C-alpha positions as CSV (number, residue, x, y, z in Angstrom):
1,M,-147.0,-94.2,-245.9
2,K,-148.9,-90.9,-246.2
3,P,-152.3,-90.8,-247.9
4,A,-152.3,-91.5,-251.1
5,G,-155.9,-89.7,-252.0
6,I,-154.3,-86.5,-251.1
7,A,-151.1,-86.8,-253.4
8,F,-154.0,-87.9,-256.2
9,L,-156.0,-85.0,-255.5
10,V,-152.8,-82.6,-255.4
11,G,-151.2,-84.1,-257.9
12,G,-154.1,-84.0,-260.1
13,L,-154.8,-80.3,-259.7
14,R,-151.5,-79.6,-260.6
15,G,-151.8,-81.3,-264.0
16,A,-155.1,-80.2,-264.6
17,I,-154.1,-76.4,-264.7
18,A,-150.9,-77.1,-266.5
19,F,-152.5,-79.2,-269.3
20,G,-155.4,-77.1,-269.4
21,A,-153.4,-74.2,-269.8
22,I,-151.4,-75.3,-272.3
23,V,-154.6,-76.0,-274.9
24,L,-156.0,-72.6,-273.3
25,V,-153.1,-70.1,-274.7
26,A,-152.1,-72.5,-277.9
27,G,-156.2,-72.4,-278.5
28,A,-156.5,-69.1,-277.6
29,I,-153.4,-68.3,-280.6
30,L,-155.6,-70.3,-282.9
31,Y,-159.2,-69.1,-282.3
32,F,-157.3,-65.1,-283.3
33,G,-155.9,-67.6,-286.5
34,D,-158.8,-68.7,-287.6
35,T,-162.4,-67.1,-286.7
36,S,-164.8,-70.6,-287.2
37,L,-163.1,-72.3,-284.6
38,R,-166.2,-71.9,-282.0
39,I,-165.6,-71.0,-278.5
40,L,-167.3,-73.9,-276.9
41,E,-165.2,-76.3,-279.0
42,L,-162.1,-74.5,-277.3
43,L,-163.8,-74.8,-274.4
44,R,-163.8,-78.6,-274.6
45,A,-160.5,-79.0,-276.0
46,V,-159.7,-77.4,-272.8
47,L,-161.2,-79.3,-270.3
48,A,-160.0,-82.8,-272.0
49,A,-156.6,-81.9,-271.6
50,A,-157.3,-80.9,-267.6
51,L,-158.6,-84.0,-267.0
52,A,-155.5,-85.9,-269.1
53,G,-153.4,-84.2,-266.7
54,A,-155.7,-84.7,-263.5
55,V,-155.5,-88.2,-264.2
56,L,-151.8,-88.5,-265.9
57,C,-150.4,-86.8,-262.6
58,G,-152.7,-87.4,-259.9
59,L,-151.8,-91.4,-260.7
60,D,-148.4,-90.5,-260.8
61,A,-147.9,-88.8,-257.5
62,A,-149.8,-91.4,-255.8
63,S,-147.5,-94.2,-257.0
64,M,-144.9,-93.0,-254.2
65,R,-147.5,-93.6,-251.4
66,F,-147.0,-96.9,-251.4
67,E,-144.6,-99.6,-251.0
68,R,-144.6,-102.1,-253.0
69,R,-142.6,-101.2,-255.6
70,A,-144.8,-103.4,-258.4
71,T,-147.9,-100.7,-257.3
72,R,-145.7,-97.8,-257.9
73,R,-145.1,-99.4,-261.1
74,T,-148.7,-101.0,-262.4
75,L,-149.8,-96.9,-260.8
76,R,-147.8,-95.4,-263.2
77,F,-148.5,-97.1,-266.4
78,V,-152.0,-96.8,-265.7
79,A,-151.6,-93.3,-265.6
80,G,-150.2,-92.8,-268.9
81,A,-152.3,-95.3,-270.0
82,L,-155.7,-93.9,-268.7
83,A,-155.0,-90.4,-269.6
84,P,-155.8,-90.1,-273.1
85,L,-158.9,-91.9,-272.6
86,A,-160.2,-88.9,-270.2
87,G,-159.4,-86.7,-272.6
88,L,-162.0,-88.0,-275.0
89,I,-164.5,-87.5,-271.8
90,P,-165.3,-84.5,-272.8
91,Q,-166.3,-85.2,-276.7
92,F,-168.9,-87.8,-275.8
93,G,-171.5,-85.3,-274.1
94,M,-169.9,-83.9,-271.0
95,L,-170.3,-80.0,-272.7
96,D,-173.3,-81.4,-275.5
97,L,-174.8,-84.3,-277.4
98,Q,-173.0,-83.1,-280.6
99,T,-169.3,-84.7,-281.4
100,M,-165.9,-82.3,-281.3
101,R,-165.3,-81.1,-285.3
102,G,-163.2,-83.6,-287.0
103,F,-163.9,-86.5,-284.6
104,H,-166.4,-89.0,-286.0
105,W,-168.0,-92.4,-284.5
106,S,-167.6,-93.8,-288.0
107,S,-163.6,-93.4,-287.8
108,W,-163.5,-94.8,-283.9
109,S,-163.5,-98.5,-284.7
110,S,-160.6,-97.2,-287.4
111,D,-158.7,-94.9,-285.0
112,A,-159.3,-97.2,-281.8
113,G,-155.8,-99.1,-282.8
114,S,-153.8,-96.1,-282.8
115,F,-155.3,-94.5,-279.6
116,A,-154.6,-97.8,-278.0
117,V,-150.9,-97.8,-278.8
118,F,-150.5,-94.7,-278.0
119,S,-152.3,-94.8,-275.0
120,A,-149.9,-98.2,-273.9
121,C,-146.7,-95.9,-274.6
122,L,-147.4,-93.4,-273.2
123,G,-148.1,-95.9,-269.8
124,A,-145.1,-97.8,-270.6
125,S,-142.8,-95.0,-271.0
126,L,-144.1,-93.5,-267.5
127,V,-142.7,-96.7,-266.0
128,L,-139.4,-96.3,-267.7
129,A,-138.7,-93.0,-266.5
130,G,-138.3,-93.4,-263.1
131,E,-140.0,-92.7,-260.2
132,P,-140.9,-89.4,-259.5
133,K,-138.6,-87.1,-257.0
134,N,-140.6,-84.3,-256.8
135,A,-143.8,-83.6,-254.2
136,P,-147.1,-83.7,-255.5
137,H,-147.4,-79.8,-255.9
138,Q,-143.9,-79.5,-257.5
139,P,-143.3,-79.7,-261.5
140,H,-141.5,-83.2,-263.0
141,G,-138.1,-83.0,-262.8
142,C,-136.4,-82.0,-266.8
143,G,-134.7,-84.8,-266.9
144,R,-137.7,-87.4,-266.3
145,L,-140.2,-85.0,-268.4
146,L,-137.9,-85.1,-271.3
147,F,-137.5,-89.2,-270.9
148,A,-141.1,-89.6,-270.8
149,T,-141.8,-87.2,-273.6
150,G,-139.3,-88.5,-276.1
151,M,-139.7,-92.4,-275.0
152,T,-143.7,-91.9,-275.5
153,V,-143.2,-90.1,-279.3
154,T,-139.8,-92.5,-279.8
155,L,-142.7,-95.6,-279.5
156,A,-145.8,-94.4,-280.8
157,L,-143.5,-93.7,-284.3
158,L,-141.8,-97.2,-283.5
159,A,-145.4,-98.7,-283.8
160,E,-146.7,-97.2,-287.1
161,V,-143.4,-97.2,-288.5
162,V,-143.5,-101.4,-288.3
163,H,-146.7,-101.3,-290.6
164,D,-145.1,-99.1,-293.3
165,D,-143.9,-100.0,-296.9
166,D,-140.1,-98.9,-296.0
167,P,-138.7,-99.2,-292.5
168,M,-135.6,-97.8,-292.7
169,Q,-137.1,-94.4,-293.6
170,G,-139.7,-94.3,-291.5
171,L,-136.8,-95.2,-288.7
172,A,-134.8,-92.3,-289.9
173,F,-137.8,-90.0,-289.8
174,V,-137.9,-91.3,-285.7
175,C,-134.4,-90.1,-285.1
176,L,-134.9,-87.0,-287.0
177,V,-138.4,-86.1,-285.2
178,V,-137.8,-87.4,-281.6
179,P,-135.4,-85.1,-279.7
180,L,-137.1,-82.3,-281.5
181,L,-140.7,-82.9,-280.6
182,G,-139.7,-84.5,-277.4
183,G,-137.6,-81.7,-276.4
184,V,-140.6,-79.2,-277.2
185,L,-142.8,-81.1,-275.6
186,A,-141.3,-81.6,-272.1
187,A,-140.5,-77.8,-272.3
188,V,-143.8,-76.8,-272.5
189,V,-145.0,-79.3,-269.8
190,W,-142.0,-78.3,-267.9
191,L,-143.4,-74.2,-267.7
192,A,-147.0,-75.6,-267.0
193,E,-146.6,-77.4,-264.3
194,S,-143.6,-74.6,-262.9
195,L,-146.8,-71.6,-263.1
196,A,-149.1,-73.8,-261.8
197,A,-146.9,-75.4,-259.2
198,P,-147.5,-72.1,-256.5
199,L,-150.8,-72.4,-257.1
200,V,-151.3,-75.6,-255.6
201,E,-148.7,-75.4,-252.8
202,P,-151.5,-73.4,-250.3
203,L,-153.7,-76.6,-250.6
204,A,-151.0,-79.5,-250.0
205,L,-149.7,-77.1,-247.5
206,R,-153.2,-76.8,-245.5
207,I,-154.3,-80.6,-246.3
208,E,-151.2,-82.5,-245.4
209,P,-149.9,-81.5,-242.2
210,D,-147.3,-84.4,-241.8
211,M,-145.4,-83.2,-244.9
212,N,-142.0,-84.0,-245.3
213,L,-140.7,-80.2,-245.3
214,D,-137.3,-81.1,-246.4
215,E,-139.7,-81.8,-250.2
216,L,-141.0,-78.3,-250.0
217,G,-138.0,-75.8,-250.4
218,P,-136.5,-73.0,-247.9
219,G,-139.3,-70.7,-249.1
220,A,-142.3,-73.0,-248.7
221,I,-140.9,-74.4,-245.4
222,V,-141.1,-70.4,-244.1
223,K,-145.0,-70.2,-245.6
224,R,-145.9,-73.6,-243.9
225,R,-144.9,-72.1,-240.5
226,V,-146.7,-69.3,-241.0
227,M,-149.7,-70.9,-241.9
228,N,-149.0,-73.2,-239.0
229,A,-149.6,-70.1,-236.7
230,E,-152.5,-68.9,-238.1
231,S,-154.1,-72.1,-237.8
232,S,-153.1,-72.7,-234.5
233,L,-154.2,-69.2,-233.6
234,W,-158.1,-70.0,-235.4
235,R,-158.3,-72.6,-233.3
236,A,-157.3,-71.0,-230.2
237,A,-160.1,-68.3,-230.9
238,R,-162.8,-70.8,-231.2
239,S,-161.7,-73.3,-228.6
240,R,-163.8,-72.6,-225.5
241,D,-161.3,-75.3,-223.7
242,P,-159.0,-73.0,-222.0
243,E,-156.2,-75.8,-221.9
244,R,-156.5,-76.4,-225.6
245,R,-156.4,-72.3,-226.3
246,E,-153.3,-72.2,-224.2
247,R,-151.8,-75.0,-226.0
248,S,-152.6,-73.9,-229.8
249,Y,-150.9,-70.0,-228.4
250,R,-148.4,-72.1,-227.7
251,D,-148.1,-73.5,-230.8
252,A,-148.9,-70.9,-232.5
253,L,-145.8,-68.9,-230.8
254,E,-143.4,-71.4,-231.7
255,A,-144.5,-71.5,-235.5
256,V,-143.8,-68.0,-235.6
257,D,-140.1,-68.4,-233.4
258,L,-139.2,-70.9,-235.9
259,A,-140.3,-69.0,-238.9
260,R,-138.3,-65.8,-237.7
261,E,-135.3,-68.0,-237.8
262,S,-135.3,-68.5,-241.4
263,P,-132.4,-66.4,-243.5
264,P,-134.4,-62.8,-244.1
265,S,-134.2,-63.4,-247.7
266,L,-137.0,-66.3,-247.9
267,L,-139.4,-63.3,-246.4
268,R,-141.6,-62.1,-248.7
269,P,-141.5,-58.4,-247.9
270,A,-145.1,-58.4,-245.9
271,T,-143.5,-61.4,-243.7
272,P,-141.9,-59.7,-241.2
273,A,-145.0,-57.5,-239.9
274,R,-147.0,-60.1,-240.4
275,L,-145.2,-62.4,-237.5
276,V,-144.8,-59.4,-235.2
277,V,-148.8,-59.5,-235.6
278,L,-149.1,-62.8,-235.0
279,R,-147.3,-63.4,-232.3
280,A,-148.1,-60.3,-230.2
281,E,-151.7,-62.4,-230.6
282,A,-150.2,-65.8,-229.2
283,L,-148.3,-63.4,-226.4
284,L,-151.6,-62.0,-225.2
285,G,-153.2,-65.0,-225.4
286,L,-150.9,-66.4,-222.8
287,R,-151.3,-62.9,-220.8
288,R,-147.3,-62.2,-221.4
289,L,-148.8,-58.7,-221.6
290,D,-145.5,-56.9,-221.1
291,E,-143.7,-59.2,-224.2
292,A,-147.0,-58.7,-226.6
293,E,-146.5,-54.9,-225.8
294,T,-143.2,-54.7,-226.7
295,E,-143.5,-57.1,-229.8
296,A,-146.2,-54.6,-231.2
297,R,-144.2,-51.7,-230.2
298,G,-143.5,-49.1,-233.5
299,S,-145.7,-51.6,-236.1
300,P,-149.6,-50.9,-237.3
301,C,-151.2,-53.4,-235.2
302,E,-149.4,-51.6,-231.8
303,P,-153.0,-49.4,-231.0
304,A,-154.8,-52.5,-231.0
305,V,-152.5,-54.9,-228.9
306,R,-152.5,-51.8,-226.0
307,A,-155.8,-51.7,-226.0
308,E,-155.7,-55.6,-225.3
309,A,-153.6,-55.4,-223.0
310,A,-154.9,-52.7,-221.2
311,R,-158.8,-54.8,-221.5
312,L,-157.0,-58.2,-220.1
313,R,-154.9,-56.8,-217.1
314,G,-158.8,-55.0,-216.1
315,D,-158.8,-51.8,-217.3
316,A,-161.7,-52.2,-219.7
317,A,-162.1,-48.2,-219.5
318,G,-158.4,-47.9,-220.8
319,A,-159.1,-50.3,-223.5
320,A,-162.3,-48.3,-224.7
321,R,-160.4,-45.4,-224.9
322,I,-157.3,-46.7,-226.6
323,A,-159.3,-48.3,-229.2
324,Q,-161.7,-44.9,-229.7
325,E,-158.6,-43.2,-230.4
326,W,-157.2,-45.5,-232.5
327,L,-160.4,-45.2,-234.4
328,D,-160.5,-41.4,-234.4
329,A,-157.0,-41.2,-235.8
330,T,-156.4,-39.2,-239.1
331,D,-153.3,-40.9,-239.9
332,L,-154.4,-44.6,-240.3
333,G,-150.8,-46.0,-241.2
334,A,-149.9,-46.7,-244.8
335,K,-149.6,-50.8,-244.4
336,W,-153.2,-51.0,-243.0
337,S,-157.3,-49.8,-245.0
338,A,-159.2,-47.7,-243.2
339,G,-161.4,-50.9,-243.1
340,A,-159.0,-52.5,-241.0
341,V,-158.9,-50.3,-238.2
342,R,-162.5,-49.7,-237.8
343,A,-163.6,-53.2,-237.9
344,S,-160.4,-53.7,-235.3
345,A,-161.7,-51.2,-233.3
346,F,-165.2,-51.9,-233.3
347,A,-164.5,-55.5,-231.9
348,L,-162.4,-54.3,-229.3
349,L,-164.4,-51.4,-228.3
350,A,-167.5,-54.3,-228.1
351,L,-165.3,-56.5,-225.9
352,A,-164.5,-53.3,-223.6
353,R,-168.0,-52.2,-223.3
354,C,-169.1,-55.2,-222.3
355,D,-166.2,-56.3,-219.7
356,Q,-167.9,-52.5,-218.4
357,G,-171.3,-54.4,-218.6
358,Q,-172.5,-51.9,-221.5
359,V,-174.1,-54.7,-223.1
360,E,-176.1,-52.8,-225.1
361,E,-173.3,-50.3,-226.2
362,A,-171.1,-53.6,-227.0
363,R,-173.8,-54.7,-229.0
364,R,-174.0,-51.3,-230.7
365,F,-170.0,-51.6,-231.5
366,L,-170.1,-55.2,-232.5
367,A,-172.8,-53.8,-235.7
368,A,-171.3,-51.7,-236.8
369,A,-168.2,-54.4,-236.7
370,Q,-170.3,-55.8,-238.9
371,G,-170.7,-53.4,-241.6
372,E,-167.5,-53.5,-242.1
373,S,-166.4,-55.9,-245.0
374,A,-166.0,-59.3,-244.0
375,W,-162.4,-59.0,-246.5
376,H,-161.2,-56.4,-244.0
377,A,-158.6,-58.4,-241.9
378,R,-158.7,-57.9,-238.4
379,A,-156.0,-57.2,-236.0
380,F,-156.4,-60.6,-234.2
381,H,-158.0,-64.0,-234.7
382,Y,-160.7,-63.6,-232.2
383,L,-162.2,-60.3,-233.3
384,T,-164.5,-61.3,-236.0
385,P,-168.0,-60.7,-235.5
386,D,-168.6,-64.1,-234.4
387,E,-166.3,-64.7,-231.5
388,V,-166.9,-61.0,-230.4
389,R,-170.5,-62.0,-230.5
390,A,-170.3,-65.4,-228.5
391,Y,-168.4,-63.8,-225.7
392,I,-170.8,-60.9,-226.0
393,E,-173.6,-63.7,-224.9
394,K,-171.4,-65.2,-222.2
395,C,-171.1,-61.6,-220.3
396,P,-173.2,-62.1,-217.1
397,T,-175.3,-59.0,-217.8
398,S,-176.3,-60.0,-221.4
């Protein structure tokens, strides 16, 4: 089975964002309608909802990582039962020592029974709703949400009806309220989770490399493959072992080719151009220089690829000339910012000067590359200041 801790982390983050956003939006609306509501109270309520959502969605997602059915059901019950308790934590000193307006310690003993009933109802509802079919970062299914919220409201209201003077009238009230309230709650939670899912997806893709791609949908599969290519190129840039570096470049090339096989409708507008850069870098790393130049022809990164290809062929002077021309060009290209061009060109010049034995000149260009913002994208992953500095330090004439 896959690690339950990762599922708890990803699902918990999704729940925290979704439930916190629900309360934040609702609280903001109430705040504009009631100026006596304090900001601190609103923040406390948002934190309470986020904690409750994290426990609920995190344990619910983690339950699917266990083989025994009894364990999965127990975890789902615990998720529902503990979520309300987690929501109470911020009221007892997480933000200050004052209790939230409207909640008094004197009323705790009388409210404890109703609180316990609601917690038990929520836990039972998650068990009766069945096992989640969604991946940890994805929103719950509409049907499961509708069943869980409707069942929670039903069980909680029925528990109160038992003590009512007129049980039949209370039962009629339950039948009237459950469809409306349960449906509204399910719709709100589903919408919030749907908005939170794209924010959590990058984390899920990064920390769970063996995630079943079939769970993610076609668009996420393409994103995962691009991320795999990026990760492989980073490993290649930082590796000092030639065999590992070559293997990483091959992995990157394979990931890019798989991403390119996807239908164009699944690719984001910027993805095809990004794939050209990634594939050209992988080909350079594998010393397939002619293919790299062919790949980059007509793309914004063409000067960088031509300069590196020349340097790897042993023509450091030609590489420096191409990089300098790229740097001096007046038309830097609509798709590449001036900062990105400067950062990449300075790094390329530093590598070329180092190959020529002009170490001081290489360090001067390295300092210029470091002067560019780290936010500017470099043409290749190994053009970061740290990697260029390491290359210069290994130069025999350093």
